[in-house]
Structure formats: C-alpha cells, structure tokens
C-alpha positions as CSV (number, residue, x, y, z in Angstrom):
1,M,35.0,-47.8,-37.2
2,N,34.9,-48.4,-40.8
3,G,33.1,-46.1,-43.4
4,A,30.7,-48.9,-43.8
5,E,29.7,-49.6,-40.3
6,S,29.8,-45.3,-40.2
7,L,27.4,-45.3,-43.0
8,V,24.9,-48.2,-41.4
9,R,25.1,-46.5,-38.1
10,T,23.9,-42.9,-39.8
11,L,20.9,-45.1,-41.2
12,L,19.6,-46.1,-38.3
13,A,19.9,-43.1,-37.1
14,G,18.0,-41.5,-39.4
15,G,15.4,-43.4,-39.1
16,V,16.2,-46.2,-42.6
17,D,16.3,-49.4,-40.8
18,T,15.3,-51.8,-44.2
19,V,17.5,-52.5,-46.9
20,F,16.9,-53.8,-50.5
21,A,20.3,-55.2,-51.6
22,N,22.1,-57.0,-55.0
23,P,25.8,-56.4,-53.8
24,G,28.9,-57.0,-55.2
25,T,32.7,-56.8,-54.7
26,S,32.5,-52.7,-54.2
27,E,30.1,-53.3,-51.3
28,M,31.6,-56.5,-49.1
29,H,31.8,-54.6,-46.5
30,F,28.5,-52.9,-46.4
31,V,27.5,-56.7,-46.0
32,A,29.8,-57.5,-43.0
33,A,28.4,-54.9,-41.1
34,L,25.4,-56.0,-41.1
35,D,26.3,-58.8,-39.1
36,R,27.1,-56.2,-35.8
37,F,23.6,-55.1,-36.6
38,P,21.1,-56.4,-36.9
39,A,18.5,-53.7,-36.6
40,L,19.4,-53.2,-40.2
41,R,17.2,-55.6,-42.0
42,C,18.6,-56.2,-45.4
43,V,16.7,-58.2,-47.9
44,P,18.3,-60.2,-51.2
45,A,16.9,-60.2,-54.1
46,L,18.0,-61.6,-57.6
47,D,17.9,-58.8,-59.6
48,E,18.4,-55.0,-59.5
49,G,15.2,-54.2,-60.8
50,V,13.2,-56.0,-57.9
51,V,15.8,-54.0,-55.1
52,T,14.6,-50.1,-56.5
53,G,10.9,-51.4,-57.5
54,A,10.4,-53.0,-54.2
55,A,12.4,-49.9,-52.1
56,D,9.6,-47.9,-54.4
57,G,6.7,-50.1,-52.7
58,Y,8.2,-50.0,-49.1
59,A,8.8,-46.6,-48.6
60,R,4.2,-45.7,-50.2
61,M,3.3,-47.8,-47.2
62,A,6.6,-47.2,-45.0
63,G,5.7,-43.5,-45.1
64,K,9.6,-43.0,-45.1
65,P,12.6,-44.5,-47.1
66,A,14.8,-48.0,-47.4
67,A,17.7,-47.9,-48.6
68,T,18.8,-49.6,-52.0
69,L,22.2,-51.4,-52.4
70,L,23.1,-51.8,-55.5
71,H,26.5,-53.1,-57.7
72,C,28.6,-50.1,-59.4
73,G,27.2,-48.2,-62.5
74,P,25.8,-51.2,-64.2
75,G,24.0,-52.5,-61.2
76,L,22.4,-49.2,-61.0
77,M,21.6,-49.2,-64.8
78,N,19.6,-52.9,-64.2
79,G,17.2,-50.6,-61.3
80,L,16.7,-47.6,-63.3
81,A,14.1,-48.3,-64.7
82,N,12.2,-49.0,-61.4
83,L,14.3,-46.0,-60.0
84,H,12.5,-44.0,-62.8
85,N,8.6,-45.2,-62.1
86,A,9.7,-44.1,-58.4
87,R,10.9,-40.5,-59.1
88,R,7.7,-40.0,-61.5
89,A,5.7,-41.8,-58.0
90,R,7.8,-38.5,-55.9
91,T,9.1,-41.4,-53.5
92,P,11.7,-41.3,-51.3
93,V,14.7,-43.9,-51.7
94,V,18.1,-43.6,-50.2
95,N,19.9,-45.4,-53.1
96,L,23.4,-46.6,-52.0
97,V,26.0,-47.7,-55.2
98,G,29.1,-49.5,-54.9
99,D,31.9,-47.9,-57.1
100,Q,35.4,-48.4,-57.4
101,A,38.2,-47.5,-55.5
102,T,39.3,-44.4,-55.9
103,H,42.4,-45.5,-56.3
104,H,41.5,-48.3,-58.9
105,R,39.5,-46.5,-61.1
106,P,41.9,-44.4,-63.4
107,L,42.9,-48.5,-64.4
108,D,39.3,-48.1,-66.2
109,A,38.2,-51.7,-64.5
110,P,35.8,-53.1,-67.0
111,L,32.8,-52.9,-64.6
112,T,33.9,-48.7,-64.3
113,A,31.5,-46.7,-65.1
114,D,30.1,-43.0,-65.1
115,T,28.1,-43.8,-62.3
116,E,26.9,-40.3,-61.1
117,A,25.8,-39.2,-64.1
118,L,23.7,-42.6,-64.5
119,A,22.1,-41.2,-61.0
120,R,21.3,-37.7,-62.1
121,T,19.1,-39.1,-64.8
122,V,16.3,-40.4,-62.1
123,S,17.8,-38.5,-58.5
124,A,16.5,-35.4,-57.2
125,W,20.2,-35.4,-55.0
126,V,23.4,-36.9,-56.2
127,R,27.2,-37.1,-54.0
128,T,29.8,-39.5,-53.8
129,S,31.6,-40.4,-51.2
130,S,35.2,-38.7,-51.8
131,A,36.7,-39.6,-47.8
132,V,36.1,-41.9,-45.4
133,H,35.6,-39.5,-42.7
134,A,32.3,-38.0,-44.7
135,V,30.5,-41.2,-45.6
136,G,28.5,-40.3,-42.0
137,A,27.6,-36.6,-43.0
138,D,27.3,-37.8,-47.1
139,A,24.5,-40.3,-45.1
140,A,22.8,-38.2,-42.9
141,A,22.7,-35.6,-46.4
142,A,21.1,-38.1,-48.4
143,I,18.5,-39.1,-45.9
144,A,17.6,-35.7,-45.1
145,A,17.4,-35.0,-49.5
146,A,15.0,-38.4,-50.3
147,R,12.3,-37.4,-47.5
148,T,11.9,-33.5,-48.2
149,A,9.0,-33.1,-49.5
150,P,7.4,-34.2,-51.8
151,G,10.3,-36.9,-51.7
152,G,12.7,-38.0,-54.2
153,I,15.8,-40.3,-54.6
154,A,18.8,-39.4,-52.9
155,S,21.9,-40.9,-54.6
156,L,25.2,-41.5,-52.6
157,I,27.9,-43.3,-54.1
158,L,30.3,-45.0,-52.2
159,P,34.1,-46.3,-53.9
160,S,35.0,-49.4,-51.7
161,D,37.8,-47.6,-49.9
162,V,35.8,-45.0,-48.4
163,C,34.4,-48.2,-47.0
164,W,37.0,-49.6,-45.9
165,N,39.3,-47.8,-44.5
166,E,39.2,-46.6,-40.9
167,G,38.0,-43.1,-40.0
168,G,34.4,-43.1,-40.2
169,V,32.6,-40.8,-38.6
170,V,28.5,-40.9,-37.8
171,G,26.3,-38.3,-39.1
172,T,24.1,-37.2,-37.7
173,P,20.5,-37.0,-38.8
174,R,18.9,-33.8,-40.2
175,A,15.1,-32.7,-40.0
176,P,13.7,-32.9,-43.7
177,A,11.8,-30.0,-45.1
178,A,7.9,-30.5,-45.0
179,P,6.0,-29.8,-46.9
180,A,5.0,-25.7,-47.1
181,P,1.7,-24.4,-46.0
182,V,-0.3,-22.8,-49.1
183,A,-0.4,-18.9,-49.2
184,D,-3.7,-17.7,-48.1
185,E,-4.0,-15.4,-50.9
186,T,-3.8,-18.7,-53.6
187,V,-6.7,-19.6,-51.4
188,R,-8.3,-16.2,-51.9
189,A,-8.1,-16.9,-55.7
190,I,-8.8,-20.0,-56.4
191,A,-12.1,-19.6,-54.3
192,A,-13.0,-16.3,-56.4
193,L,-11.9,-17.9,-59.6
194,I,-14.6,-20.8,-58.5
195,E,-17.2,-18.5,-57.8
196,R,-17.2,-17.1,-60.9
197,G,-19.8,-19.7,-61.4
198,E,-17.7,-21.4,-64.6
199,P,-17.0,-25.2,-65.2
200,T,-13.6,-25.6,-63.1
201,L,-11.4,-28.8,-62.5
202,L,-9.7,-30.0,-59.5
203,L,-6.9,-32.0,-60.6
204,V,-6.0,-34.0,-56.7
205,G,-3.1,-36.0,-56.8
206,G,0.2,-36.9,-54.2
207,E,-0.3,-36.8,-50.7
208,A,-3.9,-35.0,-50.8
209,L,-5.6,-38.0,-52.6
210,D,-5.1,-39.7,-49.1
211,A,-8.8,-40.5,-47.2
212,H,-9.0,-36.9,-45.3
213,G,-8.0,-35.2,-48.6
214,L,-10.6,-37.0,-51.1
215,H,-13.0,-36.2,-48.4
216,T,-12.8,-32.4,-49.2
217,A,-11.8,-32.8,-52.5
218,S,-15.9,-35.0,-52.7
219,R,-16.9,-31.8,-50.8
220,L,-16.0,-29.4,-53.0
221,E,-17.4,-31.6,-55.5
222,E,-21.0,-30.9,-54.6
223,I,-20.5,-27.1,-55.9
224,D,-22.8,-27.0,-59.4
225,N,-19.5,-26.1,-61.5
226,V,-16.9,-28.0,-59.5
227,R,-15.8,-31.4,-61.0
228,V,-12.4,-33.3,-59.3
229,M,-10.5,-35.7,-60.7
230,A,-7.3,-37.8,-59.9
231,P,-3.6,-38.3,-62.4
232,M,-4.6,-41.7,-64.3
233,S,-1.0,-43.2,-62.4
234,N,-0.6,-42.0,-58.8
235,R,1.3,-42.8,-55.5
236,R,-1.0,-44.3,-52.8
237,V,-5.2,-43.4,-53.4
238,A,-7.4,-44.9,-50.5
239,R,-9.9,-46.8,-52.0
240,G,-13.1,-49.1,-51.1
241,R,-16.6,-48.2,-49.7
242,E,-14.9,-46.1,-46.8
243,A,-13.6,-43.4,-48.6
244,A,-14.8,-40.7,-51.2
245,D,-14.7,-42.1,-54.6
246,I,-13.0,-39.9,-57.4
247,A,-12.3,-40.5,-61.3
248,R,-9.0,-41.1,-63.0
249,V,-7.9,-39.3,-66.0
250,P,-8.6,-41.9,-68.9
251,Y,-5.6,-43.5,-70.6
252,A,-6.5,-42.7,-73.9
253,V,-6.7,-39.5,-75.6
254,D,-10.1,-39.5,-77.5
255,A,-11.6,-40.7,-73.9
256,A,-9.8,-38.1,-71.5
257,L,-10.9,-35.9,-74.0
258,K,-14.2,-37.0,-73.9
259,A,-13.9,-37.2,-69.8
260,M,-12.4,-33.0,-69.3
261,A,-15.0,-31.6,-72.4
262,G,-16.4,-28.5,-71.5
263,V,-13.8,-27.6,-68.4
264,K,-13.1,-24.0,-68.4
265,H,-10.7,-23.4,-65.7
266,L,-7.6,-26.3,-64.6
267,V,-7.0,-26.4,-60.9
268,L,-4.0,-28.5,-60.1
269,V,-3.4,-30.0,-56.4
270,E,0.0,-32.1,-56.3
271,A,-0.2,-32.8,-59.8
272,A,0.4,-31.6,-63.4
273,P,-1.4,-30.7,-66.5
274,P,-2.6,-34.3,-67.8
275,V,-0.4,-35.5,-70.8
276,T,-1.0,-38.4,-73.6
277,F,1.6,-41.0,-72.6
278,F,3.1,-40.8,-76.1
279,A,2.1,-38.9,-79.6
280,Y,-0.1,-40.0,-82.0
281,P,-0.1,-39.2,-85.7
282,G,-3.5,-36.5,-85.7
283,K,-4.2,-36.1,-82.1
284,P,-3.4,-33.6,-79.3
285,G,-0.3,-34.6,-76.7
286,T,-2.2,-32.9,-74.1
287,Q,-5.6,-33.6,-72.6
288,L,-7.2,-30.7,-71.8
289,P,-9.7,-28.6,-74.2
290,P,-8.2,-25.7,-76.3
291,G,-8.6,-22.6,-74.3
292,T,-8.4,-24.5,-70.7
293,E,-7.0,-21.7,-68.3
294,V,-4.4,-24.1,-66.5
295,H,-3.8,-22.3,-62.4
296,V,-2.4,-24.0,-59.2
297,L,-4.0,-24.2,-55.4
298,A,-0.4,-26.7,-54.5
299,Q,2.8,-27.4,-55.7
300,P,3.6,-31.3,-55.2
301,D,6.2,-29.4,-52.0
302,E,3.1,-27.7,-50.8
303,D,0.3,-29.1,-48.2
304,G,-2.1,-29.8,-51.3
305,G,-4.6,-31.5,-48.9
306,G,-4.4,-28.5,-46.4
307,A,-4.9,-25.7,-49.2
308,L,-8.4,-28.0,-49.9
309,R,-10.0,-27.9,-46.5
310,A,-9.1,-23.7,-46.5
311,L,-10.5,-23.7,-49.6
312,A,-13.8,-26.0,-48.8
313,E,-14.3,-23.5,-45.6
314,R,-13.6,-19.9,-47.5
315,L,-16.2,-21.4,-49.9
316,G,-18.5,-22.9,-47.7
317,A,-18.8,-26.5,-48.8
318,P,-21.2,-28.5,-47.8
319,L,-20.4,-31.3,-44.8
320,L,-21.7,-34.8,-46.8
321,Q,-22.9,-37.7,-45.3
322,R,-22.1,-40.4,-47.7
323,V,-24.2,-43.4,-48.0
324,A,-21.3,-46.4,-48.8
325,P,-21.7,-48.3,-51.2
326,T,-22.7,-52.3,-51.1
327,A,-20.3,-54.6,-52.4
328,P,-21.7,-56.8,-55.1
329,P,-21.9,-61.0,-55.2
330,P,-18.8,-62.5,-56.4
331,A,-19.2,-63.1,-59.9
332,R,-19.3,-66.5,-61.7
333,G,-18.9,-67.7,-65.0
334,A,-16.2,-67.0,-67.8
335,I,-12.8,-64.8,-66.4
336,T,-13.0,-61.2,-68.1
337,P,-11.6,-58.3,-66.5
338,E,-15.3,-57.6,-65.2
339,T,-15.7,-60.6,-63.5
340,L,-12.2,-60.1,-62.0
341,A,-13.0,-56.6,-60.5
342,Q,-16.5,-58.1,-59.3
343,S,-15.3,-60.7,-57.5
344,L,-12.3,-58.7,-56.0
345,A,-15.0,-56.1,-55.0
346,A,-16.7,-58.6,-52.9
347,L,-13.7,-60.3,-51.9
348,L,-11.0,-57.9,-51.2
349,P,-10.0,-58.2,-46.7
350,E,-10.3,-55.3,-45.0
351,Q,-7.4,-53.1,-45.2
352,A,-5.6,-54.6,-48.3
353,V,-2.7,-53.0,-50.2
354,V,-3.9,-53.4,-54.0
355,V,-0.7,-53.1,-56.0
356,D,-1.7,-52.2,-59.5
357,E,0.3,-53.2,-62.6
358,G,-2.3,-54.7,-64.6
359,V,-2.1,-52.7,-67.9
360,T,-4.8,-53.1,-70.5
361,V,-6.9,-55.4,-68.3
362,G,-6.4,-53.6,-65.1
363,R,-7.8,-50.5,-65.8
364,A,-11.2,-50.7,-65.4
365,M,-11.1,-52.0,-62.3
366,F,-9.9,-49.0,-60.3
367,S,-13.3,-47.5,-60.5
368,M,-15.2,-51.4,-60.0
369,L,-13.2,-51.6,-56.8
370,A,-14.7,-48.5,-55.5
371,A,-17.6,-50.9,-53.3
372,A,-14.8,-53.1,-51.9
373,A,-13.5,-53.2,-48.1
374,P,-11.6,-50.2,-47.2
375,H,-7.7,-50.6,-49.1
376,D,-5.0,-48.6,-50.8
377,W,-4.4,-48.7,-54.1
378,L,-0.9,-48.4,-55.3
379,Q,-0.1,-47.8,-58.8
380,L,2.9,-47.6,-61.5
381,C,3.9,-44.0,-61.8
382,G,6.6,-44.4,-64.6
383,G,5.0,-46.0,-67.3
384,A,8.3,-48.4,-67.4
385,I,6.4,-51.8,-66.8
386,G,8.4,-54.3,-64.8
387,E,7.5,-53.3,-61.5
388,G,4.6,-55.2,-59.6
389,I,6.1,-57.9,-58.3
390,P,8.8,-55.6,-56.8
391,M,6.7,-53.0,-55.4
392,A,4.6,-55.7,-53.6
393,T,7.1,-57.0,-51.9
394,G,8.6,-53.9,-51.0
395,A,4.9,-53.1,-50.3
396,A,3.8,-56.0,-48.0
397,L,7.8,-55.3,-45.5
398,G,6.2,-51.6,-45.4
399,A,2.8,-52.5,-43.9
400,P,3.2,-55.6,-41.7
401,G,-0.2,-57.4,-41.1
402,R,-2.3,-56.1,-44.1
403,R,-2.6,-58.3,-47.3
404,I,-0.7,-57.8,-50.5
405,V,-2.8,-58.4,-53.5
406,G,-0.5,-57.6,-56.7
407,L,-3.4,-56.8,-59.9
408,Q,-0.5,-58.5,-62.5
409,A,-0.3,-57.7,-66.2
410,D,1.2,-61.6,-67.3
411,G,4.0,-59.6,-69.7
412,S,4.8,-56.7,-67.8
413,A,5.5,-59.7,-64.7
414,L,8.6,-61.0,-66.7
415,Y,10.6,-58.5,-66.6
416,T,11.1,-58.3,-62.4
417,L,9.3,-61.8,-61.9
418,Q,12.6,-62.9,-59.4
419,G,10.8,-60.5,-57.0
420,L,8.6,-63.9,-55.8
421,W,11.8,-65.5,-54.7
422,T,12.1,-62.5,-52.1
423,Q,8.4,-63.1,-51.1
424,A,9.2,-66.9,-50.3
425,R,12.8,-65.9,-48.7
426,M,10.7,-63.2,-46.6
427,G,7.2,-65.6,-46.1
428,L,5.6,-62.3,-47.2
429,D,1.5,-62.3,-47.3
430,V,1.5,-61.4,-51.2
431,T,-1.8,-62.8,-53.7
432,T,-0.5,-61.8,-57.1
433,V,-3.3,-62.1,-59.8
434,I,-1.6,-62.7,-62.6
435,F,-4.3,-61.9,-65.6
436,A,-3.1,-64.6,-68.0
437,N,-4.2,-63.3,-71.6
438,R,-1.0,-64.3,-73.5
439,R,-0.6,-61.3,-75.1
440,Y,1.3,-57.5,-74.6
441,A,-2.6,-56.7,-75.5
442,I,-1.4,-52.9,-74.2
443,L,0.7,-53.0,-77.8
444,Q,-2.0,-54.5,-79.6
445,G,-3.8,-50.8,-78.8
446,E,-0.9,-48.7,-79.6
447,L,-0.3,-50.0,-82.8
448,A,-4.2,-49.2,-83.5
449,A,-3.8,-46.2,-81.6
450,V,-1.1,-44.8,-84.1
451,G,-2.9,-45.7,-87.5
452,A,-0.4,-49.2,-88.1
453,Q,-1.8,-51.8,-90.1
454,P,-0.6,-55.2,-88.4
455,G,0.0,-58.3,-90.2
456,P,1.0,-61.6,-89.2
457,A,4.8,-60.9,-88.7
458,T,3.5,-57.9,-86.4
459,N,1.0,-60.0,-84.3
460,A,3.3,-62.9,-83.3
461,M,5.0,-59.9,-81.9
462,F,3.0,-58.9,-78.8
463,E,1.8,-62.8,-78.4
464,L,2.9,-64.7,-75.5
465,Q,2.8,-68.0,-77.1
466,R,4.4,-70.8,-78.7
467,P,4.8,-72.4,-75.8
468,D,2.0,-70.9,-73.7
469,L,3.9,-69.4,-70.1
470,D,3.3,-71.8,-66.9
471,W,2.8,-69.3,-64.0
472,V,1.8,-71.9,-61.6
473,K,5.6,-74.0,-62.5
474,L,7.0,-70.7,-62.6
475,A,5.8,-69.2,-59.6
476,G,7.2,-72.9,-57.7
477,G,10.3,-72.1,-59.3
478,F,10.8,-69.5,-57.2
479,G,9.1,-70.9,-54.1
480,V,6.1,-69.3,-54.3
481,E,2.7,-71.9,-54.2
482,A,0.5,-71.6,-57.4
483,E,-2.8,-72.7,-58.7
484,R,-4.5,-72.0,-62.1
485,A,-8.1,-70.9,-62.3
486,D,-9.7,-71.6,-65.6
487,T,-13.7,-69.9,-64.5
488,M,-14.5,-67.7,-61.7
489,A,-16.1,-70.4,-59.3
490,Q,-11.9,-71.5,-58.9
491,F,-10.6,-67.9,-58.8
492,N,-12.8,-66.8,-55.9
493,D,-12.1,-70.0,-54.2
494,L,-8.3,-69.8,-54.7
495,F,-8.5,-65.5,-53.8
496,T,-10.6,-66.8,-50.9
497,R,-8.2,-69.0,-49.2
498,S,-5.3,-67.0,-50.2
499,M,-6.6,-64.5,-47.7
500,A,-6.9,-66.5,-44.7
501,R,-3.2,-68.0,-45.4
502,K,0.5,-66.7,-45.1
503,G,3.1,-66.6,-46.8
504,P,3.1,-65.7,-50.5
505,F,0.5,-67.0,-52.7
506,L,0.2,-66.9,-56.8
507,I,-3.1,-67.3,-59.1
508,E,-2.6,-67.6,-62.6
509,A,-6.6,-66.2,-63.8
510,V,-6.3,-67.5,-67.5
511,L,-8.6,-65.0,-69.5
C-alpha cells in the first residue's frame, strides 16, 4: 500500500467521502487511487477558487468536512480567497496540498513555494507529511482538527514521494472535540446582568442560529430590556415563516450605529463584537455606541444554543405562540431589488438553500424573505467576493434533494464562473439568479463613503459595460441552460420553471 492509498483509506474511515479537486503532477498517485476506492467521490473543478469555495458550501450543509485537492503552493494561492472565507465562517475543511518530492525540493523547481507559510494564513492546523508511514496518521489528525469545534481548516501538505512510496499505514480516526458546555456561573452572571433592566443586546452567531437557537433567542427578546441580532455575515441561518425572525447588524457604519443606539450591554453568543469592514474618514471602526460594555455568554467553541436555553429558563422567558407571516404574491412590473425579494418570498420552495452573494442588491433580501417557505441561508463570511457560485455548487452536493438558489451579483460571479461547469457536469439542482446591474455597485457606494469625488475615469472603473456581459451565453458555454429576464413576469416564469426541473439553470435578471 502506498502513501496515497493510505490517505484515501484514512479519509473514508474518518467520514470524509467527498473531495473537490484541481490536481496536478504532484497529486497523480492520489488520483490514481480513486479508481480503487469508488466510495470517495471526487468532484473536479476548473479553478482552485471553485474547489475551496465548494468545500465550504458542502461542509455547511453536510455537517462534516469535505477534502480539497490542490496542486503545490501556486494552486493553494489560487484557492486562498475562499479558504479565507471558510476560515471566517469557521467551516471544517480538510485541505490537501500536493508538493515537491522531498528530494526534489532543494533543486528549487519553478513551482516550489513556502507552502506551509501560505497554508498558515488560513488554517487552524498545518502539517507536512515527512514519510510514507506518517501519511495516514497525519490525515487522521487533520480530520480531527477540522472537526474540532467550532470548525476550521486543517491543511495537510503531501510531498509527492510520500504518496508514491510503499509502506503506507491507515490512520485511526480520532473523535473531534465537541462544543464545550457553558459554565453555570456564566449563565447566572448574564442573567443577573439582564435583570438589572439596562438595555442589552444579544448578538447571536455560529451554530446558535439554527431553528432551536433562534426560537430561544426570540423568547429572550420578549424581556423588555433585551434585543437580539445576528452578525452581518453568518455560516448558516434557519429562515422562513416557520423560523423565528432575526435582524442582522447593518453593513454601513451609520446604519449600524443607528441600529445599536441606546445599547448599554452587548452579550456575545458564538459571535465577535461588530466592526466595520473598512476604516472611513471621521467615523468609528466599531459599530457599538461609545461606552457599551461587552460580555460573553458563549465562545465560538462553546454550546451557544444550550447557553441560550439555560439563560431563558433562568430568566423565565415566556414561551411563544408565533403567528407565521403570510407570503406575498409574486411581484409584477420592473425588476428591482425589492420586487425580486417579493417574488423570491412567494416562489421559494420548501427546504431550499439560499446562497447569498448578492452584495448591494441582495442586502434587503434577508429580511424580506422571512415570509418565505422554510429554508437555510448561507452567506459570504470573509468578504472575499467570488464564493457564491462555488458555495452553491458544494451546498448542492452537501444537501442532496434540496434546491439551491444562488443570489449572485454579476461582478463577483465573474471571479469563479467556472463553477457552472462543475454544476453541469454533476447535474446539480442549482438555480443561479444573476443580478445584472452592469456595475460594481458596492465600489460606487464605498467611493461615496470615504468621501472621494468620482470623475469619468473613476466611474468607468466600476461599470461592467462596453461590452455588456451576456450571462446567457456565458452559462451556455459551461453547459448550463440560461435565459434572460427583463421584467418580473419573465423572472417569475423562469424561476418557477427552474424549481420544477432537475439540474442547473441560470437566470440573468436585468436591473
């Protein structure tokens, strides 16, 4: 048994049965081993950013890590942006990176790089296998590290000779560390804080944003001095008319400060204190009012949902009888962010998964889809655009039988549109809605936020015209059927048809 075979056997023994891959010469023995182990599903991608973004989406829905297979340091560099997003989402990923053979590395061949240093920028755990007999044990350690709460990227670097040499040993699976329970004294302290009656905001993130956590948070919000919000960006949120609604911290600093006005105490539940994405002249970097006191109920590696339930019981928070909101009718007329949101709320099927990289057009849709059928909402967590199409691709494989709906800005879709090819090749049930406003609208907003004065050259930098992008042709070139919608009537018809069909479909919604 060579090292590559021991690696595959260890992955399967550890519950990792899907690998997203863009391999090269250094990974050929791993690829060859796939023929002998059909239980390991290998999903090819045309770009490493698709590989890493798909692994993120898969793990969010499957509840377990996928593996990636990347080619040397440069391949890892191509995938780093979406590994950054996965790190910010605290998503478990077993990141496998091939490398130069140990005896070839001193020759400084063209692809030689400091792969370990690159991996450390996004990883919770990094190791290079130095001998064939260590590959299996290293892989088992990587799986356990990725799955240790709250989840993270475990990067295992594999010189090609440790994969082709004989003498591999299958690693023994290790049980990952589960989320730790929150101490009773912490719950008592937060309860006493709330009982003082001062304005308190619970900022709830992570696993506590599942349906049970949201229900408990809504009970706590019935206490007069308590409000509940979620961070702007989250790994996965239970949404729709059967889930308790929750507001997010707004993106813009002025809107966030307004939403936080009057807060005296911020209590964190698997979340971090909210800060702005960027610095702006004359404005604060934190989104909290001056003098806000910050407290922690649950760290990201702790059981935030359990802590919320214990807090609700201690405070005697009332049990709620929710009245589910009524979905609106599909919108008519011109295509706008608001009419798109209304139709999505009306037409989204039960148990869909929404992947949100809508950027400026998509910001209002989170709240407006509270009346939609029950669904899960996945968001871009690290701010590095270009993850929407790959994340939707991975989510479809991680949640078979559920329709994936990608809300996708046109500018960021261009970073990784190669993911459409993987959707077509695998026959994935993904409907991608391209918000075709023909511009980088977020950059126009940021220009105003920093106080810069645009001129013709600046404005030209932010437009996606001359020529216009043709998303119907672009999608067709990757094997995905697509049509264009210029009115809401056309959009409603295309979206409804796509929900009833198998395989991928793209709608270019022209704003």
